[in-house]
N, CA, C, O and the ligand as a Tripos MOL2 file, in Angstrom:
@<TRIPOS>MOLECULE
protein
  309   307    78     0     0
PROTEIN
NO_CHARGES

@<TRIPOS>ATOM
      1 N           5.9140   10.0670  -25.4870 N.3       1 MET1
      2 CA          5.4930   10.2380  -24.1030 C.3       1 MET1
      3 C           4.1640   10.9780  -24.0380 C.2       1 MET1
      4 O           3.9760   11.9940  -24.7060 O.2       1 MET1
      5 N           3.2770   10.4780  -23.2560 N.am      2 THR2
      6 CA          2.0060   11.1730  -23.0620 C.3       2 THR2
      7 C           2.0580   11.9560  -21.7700 C.2       2 THR2
      8 O           2.9490   11.7570  -20.9440 O.2       2 THR2
      9 N           1.1110   12.8360  -21.6010 N.am      3 GLN3
     10 CA          1.0170   13.6460  -20.3930 C.3       3 GLN3
     11 C           0.8940   12.7440  -19.1640 C.2       3 GLN3
     12 O           1.3790   13.0790  -18.0830 O.2       3 GLN3
     13 N           0.2430   11.6040  -19.3430 N.am      4 ARG4
     14 CA         -0.0190   10.7210  -18.2320 C.3       4 ARG4
     15 C           1.2700   10.1280  -17.6460 C.2       4 ARG4
     16 O           1.3070    9.7020  -16.4920 O.2       4 ARG4
     17 N           2.3140   10.1120  -18.4640 N.am      5 LEU5
     18 CA          3.5550    9.4950  -18.0080 C.3       5 LEU5
     19 C           4.4140   10.4160  -17.1520 C.2       5 LEU5
     20 O           5.4650   10.0090  -16.6600 O.2       5 LEU5
     21 N           3.9700   11.6550  -16.9750 N.am      6 THR6
     22 CA          4.7450   12.5440  -16.1230 C.3       6 THR6
     23 C           3.9690   12.8250  -14.8530 C.2       6 THR6
     24 O           2.9140   13.4590  -14.8780 O.2       6 THR6
     25 N           4.4980   12.3510  -13.7600 N.am      7 PHE7
     26 CA          3.8730   12.5600  -12.4610 C.3       7 PHE7
     27 C           4.6130   13.6500  -11.7170 C.2       7 PHE7
     28 O           5.8410   13.7180  -11.7590 O.2       7 PHE7
     29 N           3.8660   14.5030  -11.0350 N.am      8 THR8
     30 CA          4.4860   15.4080  -10.0730 C.3       8 THR8
     31 C           4.6720   14.6110   -8.7820 C.2       8 THR8
     32 O           4.1150   13.5230   -8.6350 O.2       8 THR8
     33 N           5.4490   15.1490   -7.8570 N.am      9 CYS9
     34 CA          5.6460   14.4580   -6.5840 C.3       9 CYS9
     35 C           4.3130   14.2820   -5.8470 C.2       9 CYS9
     36 O           4.0640   13.2390   -5.2420 O.2       9 CYS9
     37 N           3.4660   15.3070   -5.9060 N.am     10 ALA10
     38 CA          2.1710   15.2200   -5.2180 C.3      10 ALA10
     39 C           1.3300   14.0860   -5.8040 C.2      10 ALA10
     40 O           0.6900   13.3300   -5.0730 O.2      10 ALA10
     41 N           1.3430   13.9800   -7.1360 N.am     11 LYS11
     42 CA          0.5640   12.9350   -7.7850 C.3      11 LYS11
     43 C           1.1800   11.5600   -7.4940 C.2      11 LYS11
     44 O           0.4680   10.5770   -7.2940 O.2      11 LYS11
     45 N           2.5150   11.5140   -7.4740 N.am     12 ALA12
     46 CA          3.1980   10.2570   -7.1700 C.3      12 ALA12
     47 C           2.8790    9.8000   -5.7520 C.2      12 ALA12
     48 O           2.6910    8.6100   -5.4980 O.2      12 ALA12
     49 N           2.8200   10.7580   -4.8350 N.am     13 GLU13
     50 CA          2.5210   10.4330   -3.4410 C.3      13 GLU13
     51 C           1.1460    9.7470   -3.3250 C.2      13 GLU13
     52 O           0.9900    8.7450   -2.6270 O.2      13 GLU13
     53 N           0.1640   10.3170   -4.0280 N.am     14 ARG14
     54 CA         -1.1740    9.7140   -4.0390 C.3      14 ARG14
     55 C          -1.1350    8.3350   -4.7030 C.2      14 ARG14
     56 O          -1.7530    7.3800   -4.2330 O.2      14 ARG14
     57 N          -0.3940    8.2630   -5.8040 N.am     15 ALA15
     58 CA         -0.3410    7.0120   -6.5570 C.3      15 ALA15
     59 C           0.3290    5.9000   -5.7490 C.2      15 ALA15
     60 O          -0.0250    4.7300   -5.8880 O.2      15 ALA15
     61 N           1.3010    6.2680   -4.9000 N.am     16 ILE16
     62 CA          1.9890    5.2670   -4.0860 C.3      16 ILE16
     63 C           0.9860    4.5680   -3.1670 C.2      16 ILE16
     64 O           0.9780    3.3400   -3.0770 O.2      16 ILE16
     65 N           0.1470    5.3420   -2.4890 N.am     17 SER17
     66 CA         -0.7950    4.6770   -1.5920 C.3      17 SER17
     67 C          -1.8630    3.9170   -2.3700 C.2      17 SER17
     68 O          -2.3250    2.8640   -1.9310 O.2      17 SER17
     69 N          -2.2560    4.4530   -3.5290 N.am     18 GLN18
     70 CA         -3.2200    3.7130   -4.3610 C.3      18 GLN18
     71 C          -2.6160    2.4020   -4.8450 C.2      18 GLN18
     72 O          -3.3010    1.3810   -4.9110 O.2      18 GLN18
     73 N          -1.3310    2.4340   -5.1850 N.am     19 ASP19
     74 CA         -0.6540    1.2280   -5.6610 C.3      19 ASP19
     75 C          -0.6030    0.1850   -4.5520 C.2      19 ASP19
     76 O          -0.8300   -1.0000   -4.7960 O.2      19 ASP19
     77 N          -0.3060    0.6260   -3.3340 N.am     20 LEU20
     78 CA         -0.2400   -0.3110   -2.2200 C.3      20 LEU20
     79 C          -1.6070   -0.9190   -1.9160 C.2      20 LEU20
     80 O          -1.7060   -2.0380   -1.4140 O.2      20 LEU20
     81 N          -2.6610   -0.1570   -2.2280 N.am     21 ASP21
     82 CA         -4.0160   -0.6780   -2.0330 C.3      21 ASP21
     83 C          -4.5010   -1.4540   -3.2510 C.2      21 ASP21
     84 O          -5.6280   -1.9490   -3.2610 O.2      21 ASP21
     85 N          -3.6560   -1.5650   -4.2860 N.am     22 GLY22
     86 CA         -4.0250   -2.2980   -5.4890 C.3      22 GLY22
     87 C          -5.0200   -1.5630   -6.3680 C.2      22 GLY22
     88 O          -5.7620   -2.1840   -7.1280 O.2      22 GLY22
     89 N          -5.0380   -0.2370   -6.2640 N.am     23 LEU23
     90 CA         -6.0350    0.5460   -6.9840 C.3      23 LEU23
     91 C          -5.4930    1.2420   -8.2250 C.2      23 LEU23
     92 O          -6.2120    1.9930   -8.8830 O.2      23 LEU23
     93 N          -4.2290    0.9930   -8.5460 N.am     24 LEU24
     94 CA         -3.6000    1.7160   -9.6420 C.3      24 LEU24
     95 C          -3.6980    0.9180  -10.9390 C.2      24 LEU24
     96 O          -3.4060   -0.2780  -10.9600 O.2      24 LEU24
     97 N          -4.1110    1.5810  -12.0250 N.am     25 ASP25
     98 CA         -4.1280    0.8620  -13.2990 C.3      25 ASP25
     99 C          -2.7120    0.7800  -13.8730 C.2      25 ASP25
    100 O          -1.7920    1.4230  -13.3670 O.2      25 ASP25
    101 N          -2.5460   -0.0070  -14.9230 N.am     26 CYS26
    102 CA         -1.1940   -0.2910  -15.4110 C.3      26 CYS26
    103 C          -0.4950    0.9570  -15.9570 C.2      26 CYS26
    104 O           0.7290    1.0650  -15.8850 O.2      26 CYS26
    105 N          -1.2750    1.8990  -16.5030 N.am     27 TYR27
    106 CA         -0.6560    3.1210  -17.0350 C.3      27 TYR27
    107 C          -0.1190    3.9850  -15.9020 C.2      27 TYR27
    108 O           0.9990    4.4960  -15.9670 O.2      27 TYR27
    109 N          -0.9400    4.1410  -14.8590 N.am     28 ASP28
    110 CA         -0.5000    4.9570  -13.7390 C.3      28 ASP28
    111 C           0.6500    4.2820  -12.9940 C.2      28 ASP28
    112 O           1.5520    4.9550  -12.4960 O.2      28 ASP28
    113 N           0.6160    2.9620  -12.9200 N.am     29 ARG29
    114 CA          1.7040    2.2500  -12.2510 C.3      29 ARG29
    115 C           3.0230    2.4540  -13.0070 C.2      29 ARG29
    116 O           4.0850    2.6280  -12.4100 O.2      29 ARG29
    117 N           2.9170    2.4260  -14.3350 N.am     30 ARG30
    118 CA          4.1050    2.6420  -15.1550 C.3      30 ARG30
    119 C           4.6360    4.0700  -14.9460 C.2      30 ARG30
    120 O           5.8430    4.2820  -14.8290 O.2      30 ARG30
    121 N           3.7210    5.0360  -14.9010 N.am     31 ALA31
    122 CA          4.1200    6.4300  -14.6730 C.3      31 ALA31
    123 C           4.7320    6.5920  -13.2850 C.2      31 ALA31
    124 O           5.6960    7.3370  -13.1050 O.2      31 ALA31
    125 N           4.1680    5.8940  -12.3150 N.am     32 LEU32
    126 CA          4.7130    5.9560  -10.9530 C.3      32 LEU32
    127 C           6.1240    5.3760  -10.9230 C.2      32 LEU32
    128 O           7.0300    5.9570  -10.3260 O.2      32 LEU32
    129 N           6.3030    4.2130  -11.5810 N.am     33 ARG33
    130 CA          7.6360    3.5890  -11.6140 C.3      33 ARG33
    131 C           8.6390    4.5490  -12.2550 C.2      33 ARG33
    132 O           9.7670    4.6830  -11.7800 O.2      33 ARG33
    133 N           8.2230    5.2150  -13.3330 N.am     34 ALA34
    134 CA          9.1160    6.1570  -14.0200 C.3      34 ALA34
    135 C           9.4810    7.3060  -13.0860 C.2      34 ALA34
    136 O          10.6310    7.7430  -13.0470 O.2      34 ALA34
    137 N           8.4950    7.7900  -12.3360 N.am     35 HIS35
    138 CA          8.7690    8.8840  -11.4070 C.3      35 HIS35
    139 C           9.7040    8.4050  -10.2900 C.2      35 HIS35
    140 O          10.6480    9.1060   -9.9220 O.2      35 HIS35
    141 N           9.4400    7.2240   -9.7610 N.am     36 LEU36
    142 CA         10.2680    6.7060   -8.6620 C.3      36 LEU36
    143 C          11.7060    6.4910   -9.1160 C.2      36 LEU36
    144 O          12.6500    6.6210   -8.3360 O.2      36 LEU36
    145 N          11.8510    6.1560  -10.4070 N.am     37 HIS37
    146 CA         13.1800    5.9420  -10.9610 C.3      37 HIS37
    147 C          13.9870    7.2450  -10.9200 C.2      37 HIS37
    148 O          15.2020    7.2350  -10.7280 O.2      37 HIS37
    149 N          13.2800    8.3610  -11.1060 N.am     38 LEU38
    150 CA         13.9500    9.6660  -11.1980 C.3      38 LEU38
    151 C          13.9750   10.4310   -9.8760 C.2      38 LEU38
    152 O          14.7980   11.3290   -9.6970 O.2      38 LEU38
    153 N          13.0820   10.0830   -8.9510 N.am     39 CYS39
    154 CA         12.8950   10.9110   -7.7600 C.3      39 CYS39
    155 C          13.2060   10.1230   -6.4840 C.2      39 CYS39
    156 O          12.4430    9.2430   -6.0870 O.2      39 CYS39
    157 N          14.3200   10.4450   -5.8570 N.am     40 GLY40
    158 CA         14.7480    9.7490   -4.6470 C.3      40 GLY40
    159 C          13.8140    9.9640   -3.4730 C.2      40 GLY40
    160 O          13.6070    9.0540   -2.6710 O.2      40 GLY40
    161 N          13.2450   11.1590   -3.3630 N.am     41 ALA41
    162 CA         12.3610   11.4630   -2.2390 C.3      41 ALA41
    163 C          11.1190   10.5780   -2.2810 C.2      41 ALA41
    164 O          10.7070   10.0380   -1.2550 O.2      41 ALA41
    165 N          10.5250   10.4290   -3.4570 N.am     42 CYS42
    166 CA          9.3350    9.5970   -3.5920 C.3      42 CYS42
    167 C           9.6850    8.1160   -3.4490 C.2      42 CYS42
    168 O           8.8840    7.3250   -2.9500 O.2      42 CYS42
    169 N          10.8900    7.7520   -3.8910 N.am     43 ARG43
    170 CA         11.3350    6.3610   -3.7270 C.3      43 ARG43
    171 C          11.4070    6.0060   -2.2400 C.2      43 ARG43
    172 O          10.9750    4.9310   -1.8240 O.2      43 ARG43
    173 N          11.9650    6.9350   -1.4430 N.am     44 ARG44
    174 CA         12.0430    6.6940    0.0060 C.3      44 ARG44
    175 C          10.6440    6.6200    0.6130 C.2      44 ARG44
    176 O          10.3730    5.7850    1.4760 O.2      44 ARG44
    177 N           9.7600    7.5080    0.1490 N.am     45 LEU45
    178 CA          8.3840    7.4990    0.6520 C.3      45 LEU45
    179 C           7.7080    6.1680    0.3380 C.2      45 LEU45
    180 O           7.0290    5.5940    1.1890 O.2      45 LEU45
    181 N           7.8970    5.6820   -0.8860 N.am     46 GLU46
    182 CA          7.2990    4.4150   -1.2940 C.3      46 GLU46
    183 C           7.8330    3.2710   -0.4310 C.2      46 GLU46
    184 O           7.0860    2.3900   -0.0060 O.2      46 GLU46
    185 N           9.1510    3.3070   -0.1820 N.am     47 HIS47
    186 CA          9.7900    2.2740    0.6360 C.3      47 HIS47
    187 C           9.2020    2.2830    2.0580 C.2      47 HIS47
    188 O           8.8870    1.2320    2.6150 O.2      47 HIS47
    189 N           9.0630    3.4790    2.6280 N.am     48 THR48
    190 CA          8.5220    3.6150    3.9820 C.3      48 THR48
    191 C           7.0780    3.1130    4.0500 C.2      48 THR48
    192 O           6.7050    2.3740    4.9610 O.2      48 THR48
    193 N           6.2740    3.5310    3.0610 N.am     49 GLN49
    194 CA          4.8620    3.1280    3.0790 C.3      49 GLN49
    195 C           4.7090    1.6180    2.8990 C.2      49 GLN49
    196 O           3.8480    0.9870    3.5120 O.2      49 GLN49
    197 N           5.5650    1.0550    2.0430 N.am     50 ARG50
    198 CA          5.5210   -0.3900    1.8170 C.3      50 ARG50
    199 C           5.8860   -1.1440    3.1070 C.2      50 ARG50
    200 O           5.2630   -2.1500    3.4470 O.2      50 ARG50
    201 N           6.9060   -0.6380    3.8170 N.am     51 ALA51
    202 CA          7.3340   -1.2560    5.0680 C.3      51 ALA51
    203 C           6.2330   -1.1580    6.1200 C.2      51 ALA51
    204 O           5.9850   -2.1060    6.8650 O.2      51 ALA51
    205 N           5.5750    0.0010    6.1700 N.am     52 GLN52
    206 CA          4.4910    0.1730    7.1360 C.3      52 GLN52
    207 C           3.3400   -0.7720    6.8330 C.2      52 GLN52
    208 O           2.7450   -1.3580    7.7370 O.2      52 GLN52
    209 N           3.0350   -0.9110    5.5430 N.am     53 GLN53
    210 CA          1.9180   -1.7740    5.1800 C.3      53 GLN53
    211 C           2.2110   -3.2290    5.5270 C.2      53 GLN53
    212 O           1.3260   -3.9470    5.9920 O.2      53 GLN53
    213 N           3.4600   -3.6720    5.3010 N.am     54 SER54
    214 CA          3.7480   -5.0710    5.6190 C.3      54 SER54
    215 C           3.8010   -5.2700    7.1320 C.2      54 SER54
    216 O           3.4810   -6.3550    7.6170 O.2      54 SER54
    217 N           4.2040   -4.2310    7.8950 N.am     55 ALA55
    218 CA          4.1830   -4.3370    9.3520 C.3      55 ALA55
    219 C           2.7450   -4.4780    9.8370 C.2      55 ALA55
    220 O           2.4620   -5.2680   10.7380 O.2      55 ALA55
    221 N           1.8350   -3.7070    9.2350 N.am     56 LEU56
    222 CA          0.4270   -3.8000    9.6140 C.3      56 LEU56
    223 C          -0.1410   -5.1740    9.2710 C.2      56 LEU56
    224 O          -0.9430   -5.7380   10.0160 O.2      56 LEU56
    225 N           0.2950   -5.7020    8.1170 N.am     57 ARG57
    226 CA         -0.1900   -7.0110    7.6990 C.3      57 ARG57
    227 C           0.2750   -8.0930    8.6850 C.2      57 ARG57
    228 O          -0.4630   -9.0250    9.0030 O.2      57 ARG57
    229 N           1.5130   -7.9420    9.1540 N.am     58 GLU58
    230 CA          2.0170   -8.9030   10.1440 C.3      58 GLU58
    231 C           1.2150   -8.8350   11.4310 C.2      58 GLU58
    232 O           0.9450   -9.8610   12.0560 O.2      58 GLU58
    233 N           0.8380   -7.6340   11.8240 N.am     59 LEU59
    234 CA          0.0170   -7.4990   13.0260 C.3      59 LEU59
    235 C          -1.3070   -8.2270   12.8560 C.2      59 LEU59
    236 O          -1.8020   -8.8720   13.7800 O.2      59 LEU59
    237 N          -1.8740   -8.1120   11.6520 N.am     60 ALA60
    238 CA         -3.1550   -8.7470   11.3860 C.3      60 ALA60
    239 C          -3.0420  -10.2690   11.3850 C.2      60 ALA60
    240 O          -4.0260  -10.9740   11.6070 O.2      60 ALA60
    241 N          -1.8270  -10.7680   11.1330 N.am     61 ASP61
    242 CA         -1.6250  -12.2060   11.0790 C.3      61 ASP61
    243 C          -1.4020  -12.8430   12.4440 C.2      61 ASP61
    244 O          -1.3000  -14.0660   12.5470 O.2      61 ASP61
    245 N          -1.3270  -12.0350   13.4820 N.am     62 VAL62
    246 CA         -1.1270  -12.5920   14.8200 C.3      62 VAL62
    247 C          -2.3350  -13.4690   15.1590 C.2      62 VAL62
    248 O          -3.4840  -13.0350   15.0700 O.2      62 VAL62
    249 N          -2.0500  -14.6950   15.5440 N.am     63 SER63
    250 CA         -3.1590  -15.6040   15.7720 C.3      63 SER63
    251 C          -3.8360  -15.3370   17.1150 C.2      63 SER63
    252 O          -3.2260  -14.8490   18.0660 O.2      63 SER63
    253 N          -5.0900  -15.6720   17.1470 N.am     64 LEU64
    254 CA         -5.8620  -15.4790   18.3700 C.3      64 LEU64
    255 C          -5.4540  -16.5110   19.4180 C.2      64 LEU64
    256 O          -5.0720  -17.6290   19.0700 O.2      64 LEU64
    257 N          -5.5300  -16.1500   20.6870 N.am     65 PRO65
    258 CA         -5.2910  -17.1510   21.7270 C.3      65 PRO65
    259 C          -6.3310  -18.2560   21.6060 C.2      65 PRO65
    260 O          -7.4840  -17.9930   21.2620 O.2      65 PRO65
    261 N          -5.9300  -19.4760   21.8840 N.am     66 SER66
    262 CA         -6.8380  -20.6080   21.6950 C.3      66 SER66
    263 C          -8.1280  -20.4750   22.5070 C.2      66 SER66
    264 O          -9.1550  -21.0460   22.1370 O.2      66 SER66
    265 N          -8.0800  -19.7340   23.5960 N.am     67 THR67
    266 CA         -9.3000  -19.5670   24.4010 C.3      67 THR67
    267 C         -10.3750  -18.8010   23.6560 C.2      67 THR67
    268 O         -11.5480  -18.8480   24.0280 O.2      67 THR67
    269 N          -9.9740  -18.0830   22.5880 N.am     68 LEU68
    270 CA        -10.9520  -17.3060   21.8200 C.3      68 LEU68
    271 C         -11.4140  -18.0270   20.5590 C.2      68 LEU68
    272 O         -12.2890  -17.5290   19.8510 O.2      68 LEU68
    273 N         -10.8370  -19.1930   20.2670 N.am     69 TRP69
    274 CA        -11.1820  -19.8940   19.0330 C.3      69 TRP69
    275 C         -12.6650  -20.2100   18.9640 C.2      69 TRP69
    276 O         -13.2710  -20.1450   17.8950 O.2      69 TRP69
    277 N         -13.2460  -20.5510   20.0980 N.am     70 SER70
    278 CA        -14.6540  -20.9470   20.0750 C.3      70 SER70
    279 C         -15.5810  -19.7700   20.3670 C.2      70 SER70
    280 O         -16.7910  -19.9540   20.5010 O.2      70 SER70
    281 N         -15.0330  -18.5810   20.4670 N.am     71 PHE71
    282 CA        -15.8490  -17.4150   20.7550 C.3      71 PHE71
    283 C         -16.7780  -17.1260   19.5810 C.2      71 PHE71
    284 O         -16.3280  -16.9820   18.4440 O.2      71 PHE71
    285 N         -18.0380  -17.0460   19.8540 N.am     72 ASP72
    286 CA        -19.0220  -16.7470   18.8200 C.3      72 ASP72
    287 C         -19.8320  -15.5330   19.2820 C.2      72 ASP72
    288 O         -20.6660  -15.6320   20.1820 O.2      72 ASP72
    289 N         -19.5710  -14.3940   18.6530 N.am     73 PRO73
    290 CA        -20.2420  -13.1590   19.0970 C.3      73 PRO73
    291 C         -21.7530  -13.2070   18.8800 C.2      73 PRO73
    292 O         -22.4870  -12.4190   19.4760 O.2      73 PRO73
    293 N         -22.2170  -14.1140   18.0450 N.am     74 ASN74
    294 CA        -23.6590  -14.2040   17.7830 C.3      74 ASN74
    295 C         -24.3830  -15.1890   18.6720 C.2      74 ASN74
    296 O         -25.6070  -15.3170   18.6340 O.2      74 ASN74
    297 N         -23.5910  -15.8860   19.4780 N.am     75 ALA75
    298 CA        -24.2030  -16.8960   20.3470 C.3      75 ALA75
    299 C         -24.9860  -16.2120   21.4800 C.2      75 ALA75
    300 O         -24.5040  -15.2780   22.1210 O.2      75 ALA75
    301 N         -26.1850  -16.7020   21.6970 N.am     76 HIS76
    302 CA        -26.9850  -16.1800   22.8080 C.3      76 HIS76
    303 C         -26.9170  -17.1880   23.9260 C.2      76 HIS76
    304 O         -27.3570  -18.3300   23.7890 O.2      76 HIS76
    305 N         -26.3570  -16.7490   25.0360 N.am     77 VAL77
    306 CA        -26.1600  -17.6810   26.1610 C.3      77 VAL77
    307 C         -27.3880  -17.6360   27.0580 C.2      77 VAL77
    308 O         -27.4430  -18.3400   28.0660 O.2      77 VAL77
    309 ZN          8.8430   12.7270   -6.5200 Zn       78 ZN78
@<TRIPOS>BOND
     1     1     2 1
     2     2     3 1
     3     3     4 2
     4     3     5 am
     5     5     6 1
     6     6     7 1
     7     7     8 2
     8     7     9 am
     9     9    10 1
    10    10    11 1
    11    11    12 2
    12    11    13 am
    13    13    14 1
    14    14    15 1
    15    15    16 2
    16    15    17 am
    17    17    18 1
    18    18    19 1
    19    19    20 2
    20    19    21 am
    21    21    22 1
    22    22    23 1
    23    23    24 2
    24    23    25 am
    25    25    26 1
    26    26    27 1
    27    27    28 2
    28    27    29 am
    29    29    30 1
    30    30    31 1
    31    31    32 2
    32    31    33 am
    33    33    34 1
    34    34    35 1
    35    35    36 2
    36    35    37 am
    37    37    38 1
    38    38    39 1
    39    39    40 2
    40    39    41 am
    41    41    42 1
    42    42    43 1
    43    43    44 2
    44    43    45 am
    45    45    46 1
    46    46    47 1
    47    47    48 2
    48    47    49 am
    49    49    50 1
    50    50    51 1
    51    51    52 2
    52    51    53 am
    53    53    54 1
    54    54    55 1
    55    55    56 2
    56    55    57 am
    57    57    58 1
    58    58    59 1
    59    59    60 2
    60    59    61 am
    61    61    62 1
    62    62    63 1
    63    63    64 2
    64    63    65 am
    65    65    66 1
    66    66    67 1
    67    67    68 2
    68    67    69 am
    69    69    70 1
    70    70    71 1
    71    71    72 2
    72    71    73 am
    73    73    74 1
    74    74    75 1
    75    75    76 2
    76    75    77 am
    77    77    78 1
    78    78    79 1
    79    79    80 2
    80    79    81 am
    81    81    82 1
    82    82    83 1
    83    83    84 2
    84    83    85 am
    85    85    86 1
    86    86    87 1
    87    87    88 2
    88    87    89 am
    89    89    90 1
    90    90    91 1
    91    91    92 2
    92    91    93 am
    93    93    94 1
    94    94    95 1
    95    95    96 2
    96    95    97 am
    97    97    98 1
    98    98    99 1
    99    99   100 2
   100    99   101 am
   101   101   102 1
   102   102   103 1
   103   103   104 2
   104   103   105 am
   105   105   106 1
   106   106   107 1
   107   107   108 2
   108   107   109 am
   109   109   110 1
   110   110   111 1
   111   111   112 2
   112   111   113 am
   113   113   114 1
   114   114   115 1
   115   115   116 2
   116   115   117 am
   117   117   118 1
   118   118   119 1
   119   119   120 2
   120   119   121 am
   121   121   122 1
   122   122   123 1
   123   123   124 2
   124   123   125 am
   125   125   126 1
   126   126   127 1
   127   127   128 2
   128   127   129 am
   129   129   130 1
   130   130   131 1
   131   131   132 2
   132   131   133 am
   133   133   134 1
   134   134   135 1
   135   135   136 2
   136   135   137 am
   137   137   138 1
   138   138   139 1
   139   139   140 2
   140   139   141 am
   141   141   142 1
   142   142   143 1
   143   143   144 2
   144   143   145 am
   145   145   146 1
   146   146   147 1
   147   147   148 2
   148   147   149 am
   149   149   150 1
   150   150   151 1
   151   151   152 2
   152   151   153 am
   153   153   154 1
   154   154   155 1
   155   155   156 2
   156   155   157 am
   157   157   158 1
   158   158   159 1
   159   159   160 2
   160   159   161 am
   161   161   162 1
   162   162   163 1
   163   163   164 2
   164   163   165 am
   165   165   166 1
   166   166   167 1
   167   167   168 2
   168   167   169 am
   169   169   170 1
   170   170   171 1
   171   171   172 2
   172   171   173 am
   173   173   174 1
   174   174   175 1
   175   175   176 2
   176   175   177 am
   177   177   178 1
   178   178   179 1
   179   179   180 2
   180   179   181 am
   181   181   182 1
   182   182   183 1
   183   183   184 2
   184   183   185 am
   185   185   186 1
   186   186   187 1
   187   187   188 2
   188   187   189 am
   189   189   190 1
   190   190   191 1
   191   191   192 2
   192   191   193 am
   193   193   194 1
   194   194   195 1
   195   195   196 2
   196   195   197 am
   197   197   198 1
   198   198   199 1
   199   199   200 2
   200   199   201 am
   201   201   202 1
   202   202   203 1
   203   203   204 2
   204   203   205 am
   205   205   206 1
   206   206   207 1
   207   207   208 2
   208   207   209 am
   209   209   210 1
   210   210   211 1
   211   211   212 2
   212   211   213 am
   213   213   214 1
   214   214   215 1
   215   215   216 2
   216   215   217 am
   217   217   218 1
   218   218   219 1
   219   219   220 2
   220   219   221 am
   221   221   222 1
   222   222   223 1
   223   223   224 2
   224   223   225 am
   225   225   226 1
   226   226   227 1
   227   227   228 2
   228   227   229 am
   229   229   230 1
   230   230   231 1
   231   231   232 2
   232   231   233 am
   233   233   234 1
   234   234   235 1
   235   235   236 2
   236   235   237 am
   237   237   238 1
   238   238   239 1
   239   239   240 2
   240   239   241 am
   241   241   242 1
   242   242   243 1
   243   243   244 2
   244   243   245 am
   245   245   246 1
   246   246   247 1
   247   247   248 2
   248   247   249 am
   249   249   250 1
   250   250   251 1
   251   251   252 2
   252   251   253 am
   253   253   254 1
   254   254   255 1
   255   255   256 2
   256   255   257 am
   257   257   258 1
   258   258   259 1
   259   259   260 2
   260   259   261 am
   261   261   262 1
   262   262   263 1
   263   263   264 2
   264   263   265 am
   265   265   266 1
   266   266   267 1
   267   267   268 2
   268   267   269 am
   269   269   270 1
   270   270   271 1
   271   271   272 2
   272   271   273 am
   273   273   274 1
   274   274   275 1
   275   275   276 2
   276   275   277 am
   277   277   278 1
   278   278   279 1
   279   279   280 2
   280   279   281 am
   281   281   282 1
   282   282   283 1
   283   283   284 2
   284   283   285 am
   285   285   286 1
   286   286   287 1
   287   287   288 2
   288   287   289 am
   289   289   290 1
   290   290   291 1
   291   291   292 2
   292   291   293 am
   293   293   294 1
   294   294   295 1
   295   295   296 2
   296   295   297 am
   297   297   298 1
   298   298   299 1
   299   299   300 2
   300   299   301 am
   301   301   302 1
   302   302   303 1
   303   303   304 2
   304   303   305 am
   305   305   306 1
   306   306   307 1
   307   307   308 2
@<TRIPOS>SUBSTRUCTURE
     1 MET1         2 RESIDUE 1 A MET
     2 THR2         6 RESIDUE 1 A THR
     3 GLN3        10 RESIDUE 1 A GLN
     4 ARG4        14 RESIDUE 1 A ARG
     5 LEU5        18 RESIDUE 1 A LEU
     6 THR6        22 RESIDUE 1 A THR
     7 PHE7        26 RESIDUE 1 A PHE
     8 THR8        30 RESIDUE 1 A THR
     9 CYS9        34 RESIDUE 1 A CYS
    10 ALA10       38 RESIDUE 1 A ALA
    11 LYS11       42 RESIDUE 1 A LYS
    12 ALA12       46 RESIDUE 1 A ALA
    13 GLU13       50 RESIDUE 1 A GLU
    14 ARG14       54 RESIDUE 1 A ARG
    15 ALA15       58 RESIDUE 1 A ALA
    16 ILE16       62 RESIDUE 1 A ILE
    17 SER17       66 RESIDUE 1 A SER
    18 GLN18       70 RESIDUE 1 A GLN
    19 ASP19       74 RESIDUE 1 A ASP
    20 LEU20       78 RESIDUE 1 A LEU
    21 ASP21       82 RESIDUE 1 A ASP
    22 GLY22       86 RESIDUE 1 A GLY
    23 LEU23       90 RESIDUE 1 A LEU
    24 LEU24       94 RESIDUE 1 A LEU
    25 ASP25       98 RESIDUE 1 A ASP
    26 CYS26      102 RESIDUE 1 A CYS
    27 TYR27      106 RESIDUE 1 A TYR
    28 ASP28      110 RESIDUE 1 A ASP
    29 ARG29      114 RESIDUE 1 A ARG
    30 ARG30      118 RESIDUE 1 A ARG
    31 ALA31      122 RESIDUE 1 A ALA
    32 LEU32      126 RESIDUE 1 A LEU
    33 ARG33      130 RESIDUE 1 A ARG
    34 ALA34      134 RESIDUE 1 A ALA
    35 HIS35      138 RESIDUE 1 A HIS
    36 LEU36      142 RESIDUE 1 A LEU
    37 HIS37      146 RESIDUE 1 A HIS
    38 LEU38      150 RESIDUE 1 A LEU
    39 CYS39      154 RESIDUE 1 A CYS
    40 GLY40      158 RESIDUE 1 A GLY
    41 ALA41      162 RESIDUE 1 A ALA
    42 CYS42      166 RESIDUE 1 A CYS
    43 ARG43      170 RESIDUE 1 A ARG
    44 ARG44      174 RESIDUE 1 A ARG
    45 LEU45      178 RESIDUE 1 A LEU
    46 GLU46      182 RESIDUE 1 A GLU
    47 HIS47      186 RESIDUE 1 A HIS
    48 THR48      190 RESIDUE 1 A THR
    49 GLN49      194 RESIDUE 1 A GLN
    50 ARG50      198 RESIDUE 1 A ARG
    51 ALA51      202 RESIDUE 1 A ALA
    52 GLN52      206 RESIDUE 1 A GLN
    53 GLN53      210 RESIDUE 1 A GLN
    54 SER54      214 RESIDUE 1 A SER
    55 ALA55      218 RESIDUE 1 A ALA
    56 LEU56      222 RESIDUE 1 A LEU
    57 ARG57      226 RESIDUE 1 A ARG
    58 GLU58      230 RESIDUE 1 A GLU
    59 LEU59      234 RESIDUE 1 A LEU
    60 ALA60      238 RESIDUE 1 A ALA
    61 ASP61      242 RESIDUE 1 A ASP
    62 VAL62      246 RESIDUE 1 A VAL
    63 SER63      250 RESIDUE 1 A SER
    64 LEU64      254 RESIDUE 1 A LEU
    65 PRO65      258 RESIDUE 1 A PRO
    66 SER66      262 RESIDUE 1 A SER
    67 THR67      266 RESIDUE 1 A THR
    68 LEU68      270 RESIDUE 1 A LEU
    69 TRP69      274 RESIDUE 1 A TRP
    70 SER70      278 RESIDUE 1 A SER
    71 PHE71      282 RESIDUE 1 A PHE
    72 ASP72      286 RESIDUE 1 A ASP
    73 PRO73      290 RESIDUE 1 A PRO
    74 ASN74      294 RESIDUE 1 A ASN
    75 ALA75      298 RESIDUE 1 A ALA
    76 HIS76      302 RESIDUE 1 A HIS
    77 VAL77      306 RESIDUE 1 A VAL
    78 ZN78       309 GROUP 0 **** ****
């Protein structure tokens, strides 16, 4: 085991949001998974953040009303 494989809760908390943003390298992701395996509090936090992120993604997927399809903000009328 290397030092990198032991995460504190504070470090895991940061790593969770980095992981959701796709910014975590494979070593840190492995360390995060190991921490989540052992720590229920961080597991719940990860679950909550993941749910929030997918809720936000769904909001972003809401389609525009058809009246706005032809809207061109660069058009000079
Ligand atoms: Zn923890």
